[in-house]
N, C-alpha and C positions, 0 to 999 in steps of 0.2 A: 521504501515508498511510505512506508506502513509508520518505521519505525524515526523519521525525523521528527513528524509533530508530537507522538509520543514521548519523547526522550525530553523535549524541550517543555512540555506537561509534567513532566516527572519532580524536574526540578519548581515546579510551583505550588508543590501537594505536599507537604512533610506526612507523610503515614502519625497514625495515632498506632499505640503497642498495638501489639498481634490479640493481644487477649482481649480487647476493648472495640473488634471491629468485628462486624458484622456479616458474615457472608453474602457475596449477590445473591439476588433472586433468581431463579433458574430461570425465568424465561421473561426476564425485565427487559423492555424494549423500550431504547430511545428511538424516535421515529426521524427522517432526515426532511430535508426541505422540500417536499416529492410533489411536482405538480400534476400528480397523475388523479383522477377523480376520487380514485380506490383509496388513493395515498400509499400504493405500495408501489415496487417496482414493476415495469411490465412485464408483460410475459416474452418468452422466450424469441427471438426474432424482430422485436421491437424495442427501441430507443427510449428508456425514459427519462423523462421532462424533470429536473427541477426547478427549480426558485431557489436562487441564491442570494444570500445576505451580504451584511459588512463582514460579518467574522470568514464566513467562507471563501470570500472574496481576498482579504487579505492574506491566508491560507497557501489560495493558488499564486497570487503574488509572488511570498516567497521562495514556496517550490519552483516556480517559473524562472523567476530571474536568478536562482544558484543554478539550476539546471541549462538556462542561456548560455552561461559563460563556456559550457562543454559542445554545445551544438552545434553542428552544421551550420550553415547561414539556411535561411531557405528560399525558395526556389524564385519567388516573386515577394511581393512588397504584400503585408495587410494591409486591403481597404485599396490598394493600388497609390497611383499616381507618384508625384518624384521622382519620375524614372525607372522606375524596380526598387529605389532604397526605401528601404524597411524603415520607417519611423519609429524609434523607441518607444515602446507602450511606457504609460505612468503608472502610479499607485492605484488597485483599482481597474484599470482597464483590463485588465486582464481575467480572462474568464477559463473555465475548466478544459476547452479545447485547446488555450492558447497553451493548458500547460501539457497536454497530451501530447500537441505538437512538437514541443521542446524535447521532450522525451522520444520520440518518435526521431526528431535528428540528433539527440545523442549517439543512439544505436548506429546512424552511419559511419561506414568503417570501422567500425569497432569490434572485436572479437565478443564473445559471451563473459571472460573474464574482465576482458577491455570494461563493458557495460558497468558490473558489478560493481568495479574498482570505482570508478565516475563515480554510481547512488552512494557508496561510503564514503570518499568526499566531500559531497554535498551532507549527508547527514554529519559529518564530523563537525565541519565548516558550518551548522547553525548551531550545534552546544557549546557552550561557556566550555574555558578551560577546566578540564578535571571532572568534566561531566561524567563519564564512563565511572570511574572513581568512587564518586561519588551516591550514583545509582547502585554500585556494587554494595555498600555500605547498607544504604536506606532498603536496596531489596534482596537479600541473600536469595539462595534457587531455594527458597520454602512452599509448601503449600499454599502459605497466607500470599506470601509475594506475587505467586502466579494467579489466584484468584483477584487480588486488587490488580494487577495491570492490565485482567482481563474485563475488568469494574469498568476501567478507566477508556479503555479504547474504546467501549460504543458510546458513549459522546466524546469524547475525542477524536474519532476518524468518521463522522458520517458524512462529511464534507468530500473526502476523500474516495471512500469505499461505497457509501451508500447508507442505508440503514442494519442492524448488524442488532445481535439480541448477545446475552450471558447463556451458557447450556453448560450443563454436565458434561464432564470427560471422566476418563480412566486412564490416570498416570500410573505406569509403574503398580498399577496394580489397584490404586486407591481412586478414589470416587471424588471429585471435587472440582469446582463453578470454575475454571479457569480454560474455559471453553470459550469462543465467539466463532456466533454462526452469522457470515454477510448473506445477505437472502441474495444480493446481485451485483455484484462487484461493479461501481460504475467504473473505475479504472479499467479493467478488461472488458464493458461493455462500452465504452466509447473507443476506445484502441483497437479493440476486434482483434487484438494481436497475442497469439499466444508465449511468444518470445518474449515482449514487452511485460506482460505477466510475470514470468517466470527471472527473467535477467534484471528487470527493471524494480520490481515490489518482492517479490516470494523470497528469493536465494538471498538477495542484501537484507533483506528486514530480519530473516533469520538468522546469516550470519554475526548481524548486527548485535540483536537480543542475548545470541549465546555466547558468541566470542570479546566483543565489548563488552556490554553488560552483564553476562555471565548469567542471567537467566533464561535458559533454554526454552528454543519456541520453534513450533513446527506448524507450516502454513497448508493448507488440501485444499486447494481449486479444484472445481467440480469445472467442464469444461461443458457437461452436456445443457447444463440451467445458468453458468456463471456465477453460483455461490462461491461460497469459502469458508474453510475452520481454519480458524486459528487456534491451536495448539499450545498455550503457557504451559513448560514445566517440563514436556514433551523435547527428548533432543532430537535434532533432525536427521533423518537420515544420509549418505553419503547421495551427491546427484547421482550417479550411473544409477544407485539402487532407488529411486526415486521414481514413480513412474511416470511423472512429466517429464522426466529426459527423451521418453518414447512418442509427446504428444504432437500429433499433426497440424497445421495449419487453422485454421477457419480459413476453410478455399474462398468462400462467397462472402466473407463480410471484411477479410483482413487485405487491406491495399499492396502489403507488404509480401502475401502470400506465394507458396509453388505450390498449386494445387498437384504438379506428379510427385513431388517430395513424400513420402511415408512420414518424417520426422519434419518439425517445423525445423527452418535451415539455419535460424538465430539461436537456437539449442545446443548447435554443433560448436565445438572450440575451434 
């Protein structure tokens, strides 16, 4: 999920020469349009309220419409009427819930690998021809490229994941500002599904940046507080060696959960 808007934004911003770019501030924060009185995400167990504007709804519509092409038919019409036949939503009628709902329906009847392949196809369909090759030329896997992409992630993905900030990380023994700390992932918070987080966001995004764009990326979700760390420049581990492969369901909040399973069924092949 994260790769889509990010990949598109890269084509709109031609980077300055490496020697002229200042590294991003370690604790630079761009706030999302959060409707909470504190301006911060709600505590664990509570859903954060957002106030989405025109920009956010445009991206939600783009994502949702692309996902709908692969999604199973909804059980009933949104809003009812017309004998249960769903009325196609117009531009800017999509909201975050409809985007998450489309993601859930993409998962239905598909294996873990098939879900991830759908996300890859959606990502590729949103990019102009030759985009991955252009990205590789503009952003070879260097410290500067990793830091630049981390800096772009914060403002371009607040609509998708909520507020985040650039942080210092260590990659191959080198400290650099190529980490992004997502305070409480909006996608995970709204879906409440471990499988969606891993199969529809983490793994496809890692693979897309690492294999298509040539810039390694590792995403480390924290299922205790729904935060997440993105580390540009760090190669992701094989799925079988990743701790997320053993993660159980959110039994109390996921509508697709299996409380008796020790591992989320959606993480199994």
